[in-house]
VEXSE-458134 format. One record per residue (C-alpha): residue number from 1; residue in one letter; x, y, z. Coordinates in Angstrom, 3 decimals, always signed. Layout:
# residues N
k; r; east; north; up
NUM; a; X; Y; Z
...
# end
This chain:
# residues 162
k; r; east; north; up
1; m; +67.890; +137.163; -11.418
2; t; +67.537; +138.037; -15.102
3; e; +68.496; +136.019; -18.149
4; p; +72.026; +136.906; -19.310
5; s; +72.461; +138.970; -22.442
6; p; +74.230; +137.396; -25.449
7; k; +77.309; +139.541; -24.681
8; e; +77.380; +138.418; -21.048
9; f; +77.082; +134.804; -22.158
10; r; +79.898; +135.133; -24.747
11; d; +82.126; +136.862; -22.176
12; a; +81.490; +134.065; -19.667
13; m; +82.210; +131.380; -22.272
14; r; +85.617; +132.956; -22.948
15; a; +86.596; +131.845; -19.433
16; f; +86.437; +128.213; -20.621
17; v; +89.666; +126.800; -21.997
18; g; +88.893; +125.591; -25.511
19; n; +90.865; +123.113; -27.569
20; c; +91.397; +124.658; -31.007
21; s; +90.608; +122.601; -34.079
22; v; +90.221; +123.517; -37.722
23; i; +87.370; +121.976; -39.662
24; t; +88.051; +121.909; -43.398
25; t; +85.455; +121.287; -46.071
26; g; +84.705; +121.902; -49.722
27; e; +86.908; +121.681; -52.790
28; g; +88.376; +124.089; -55.338
29; e; +86.867; +127.574; -55.127
30; a; +84.350; +126.242; -52.561
31; a; +87.152; +125.180; -50.164
32; t; +86.647; +126.773; -46.781
33; g; +86.815; +126.002; -43.091
34; l; +86.582; +127.373; -39.604
35; i; +88.039; +127.152; -36.119
36; v; +86.038; +125.398; -33.421
37; t; +86.650; +125.235; -29.693
38; s; +83.693; +122.953; -29.034
39; a; +85.308; +119.729; -30.270
40; i; +84.712; +116.608; -28.215
41; s; +84.591; +112.862; -28.551
42; l; +81.065; +111.487; -28.716
43; s; +81.683; +107.738; -29.022
44; a; +84.511; +105.241; -29.515
45; e; +82.240; +102.512; -30.922
46; p; +81.570; +103.700; -33.546
47; p; +84.167; +106.505; -33.570
48; l; +82.165; +109.761; -33.539
49; l; +83.140; +113.387; -32.905
50; l; +80.917; +116.338; -32.050
51; a; +81.238; +120.099; -32.590
52; c; +78.876; +123.051; -32.692
53; i; +78.884; +125.136; -35.887
54; n; +77.230; +128.541; -36.192
55; r; +74.768; +128.371; -39.093
56; s; +75.701; +131.928; -40.108
57; s; +79.271; +130.738; -40.796
58; s; +80.297; +130.788; -44.460
59; s; +81.509; +127.197; -43.964
60; w; +78.178; +125.823; -42.733
61; p; +76.403; +125.464; -46.110
62; v; +79.514; +123.963; -47.725
63; l; +79.847; +121.463; -44.887
64; k; +76.172; +120.528; -45.107
65; e; +76.372; +120.038; -48.890
66; s; +79.712; +118.188; -49.058
67; g; +78.950; +115.622; -46.356
68; k; +82.643; +115.251; -45.492
69; f; +85.238; +117.207; -43.592
70; g; +88.696; +117.183; -42.093
71; w; +89.090; +117.807; -38.389
72; s; +92.617; +118.767; -37.305
73; s; +93.510; +119.722; -33.754
74; l; +95.973; +122.610; -33.717
75; g; +99.465; +122.333; -32.310
76; a; +101.597; +124.927; -30.567
77; a; +102.975; +126.212; -33.904
78; h; +99.583; +126.580; -35.591
79; q; +98.437; +130.013; -34.394
80; p; +98.765; +131.454; -37.956
81; v; +96.431; +128.687; -39.186
82; a; +93.954; +129.552; -36.417
83; e; +94.067; +133.223; -37.347
84; r; +93.508; +132.594; -41.068
85; f; +90.612; +130.181; -40.447
86; s; +89.138; +132.655; -37.927
87; g; +89.035; +135.221; -40.732
88; f; +91.693; +137.588; -39.331
89; g; +92.509; +140.190; -41.978
90; g; +89.412; +139.281; -43.981
91; v; +90.846; +135.962; -45.229
92; k; +88.091; +133.815; -46.766
93; g; +87.550; +130.595; -48.704
94; p; +90.522; +128.816; -50.297
95; a; +92.957; +131.543; -49.131
96; r; +92.561; +130.174; -45.590
97; y; +94.680; +127.170; -46.642
98; d; +97.677; +129.309; -47.647
99; g; +100.807; +129.156; -45.515
100; a; +100.316; +125.597; -44.218
101; e; +100.808; +122.079; -45.559
102; w; +97.767; +119.867; -46.128
103; e; +97.260; +116.239; -47.023
104; t; +94.262; +114.762; -48.770
105; a; +92.539; +112.101; -46.681
106; v; +90.524; +109.033; -47.673
107; t; +87.269; +110.989; -48.221
108; g; +89.055; +113.771; -50.107
109; a; +88.915; +116.140; -47.129
110; r; +92.081; +118.038; -46.184
111; l; +93.993; +117.408; -42.972
112; l; +96.649; +119.734; -41.553
113; t; +100.105; +118.187; -41.860
114; g; +101.748; +118.110; -38.419
115; a; +98.493; +118.433; -36.476
116; p; +98.641; +116.703; -33.068
117; t; +95.700; +114.633; -34.249
118; a; +93.603; +114.782; -37.380
119; f; +90.422; +112.975; -38.339
120; d; +88.949; +112.337; -41.760
121; c; +85.174; +112.397; -41.273
122; t; +81.837; +112.033; -42.956
123; v; +78.779; +113.870; -41.681
124; e; +76.734; +111.453; -39.588
125; e; +74.137; +114.057; -38.577
126; m; +73.600; +117.792; -38.174
127; i; +71.072; +118.808; -35.509
128; d; +69.866; +122.418; -35.555
129; r; +69.472; +124.192; -32.214
130; a; +69.118; +127.957; -31.865
131; t; +71.915; +129.621; -33.902
132; h; +74.062; +126.500; -34.310
133; s; +74.110; +122.998; -35.748
134; i; +75.452; +120.169; -33.655
135; l; +77.772; +118.401; -36.086
136; i; +78.293; +114.693; -35.532
137; g; +81.101; +113.255; -37.605
138; r; +81.931; +109.598; -38.229
139; v; +85.692; +109.083; -38.238
140; q; +86.977; +107.336; -41.367
141; a; +90.731; +107.707; -40.766
142; i; +93.111; +109.167; -38.164
143; r; +96.560; +110.815; -38.343
144; i; +98.677; +111.515; -35.225
145; t; +101.811; +113.668; -34.830
146; e; +103.679; +113.138; -31.571
147; g; +105.183; +116.174; -29.790
148; a; +103.167; +118.830; -31.650
149; g; +101.939; +120.529; -28.472
150; a; +98.548; +122.205; -28.443
151; l; +96.874; +125.495; -29.236
152; i; +94.114; +126.578; -26.887
153; y; +91.736; +129.517; -26.756
154; w; +91.211; +131.184; -23.413
155; n; +90.040; +134.594; -22.309
156; g; +89.783; +135.906; -25.878
157; a; +93.246; +134.833; -27.078
158; y; +95.098; +131.894; -28.601
159; r; +97.792; +130.361; -26.380
160; s; +100.395; +127.690; -27.153
161; l; +101.157; +124.711; -24.952
162; t; +104.315; +122.696; -25.560
# end
């Protein structure tokens, strides 16, 4: 048996159902963000979240420098948000926020209005492994929207659940 190629590994990972979240960071012209499907709870006491962020992402250096971020799970109606924050059509930086409503949280990070759940976080730790950083965020505040459904990523496509 041989070690899988990066393409084989990525193709296999697409078979996992991923919960879609948008991580927002930066302010003004430095505002940016990205979609993650690796979001999980790490601890309830203290409240910590974990995601894996590719260090080649344009959002990674902004996230590392700012030390704070918004983490909004995406609802059934948020596919356009997912596409913008995934860079569809070449959308970058602050333009990713267009077309959706945002609220400013306690830390100053932006949370998606109407997200099923949204967390205002500070960076607890970033651990570098291979091409990614394991982001550990300490939750400072939470917003919940009942009945928003969910957006998932499976087999290379976004899919809505209501």
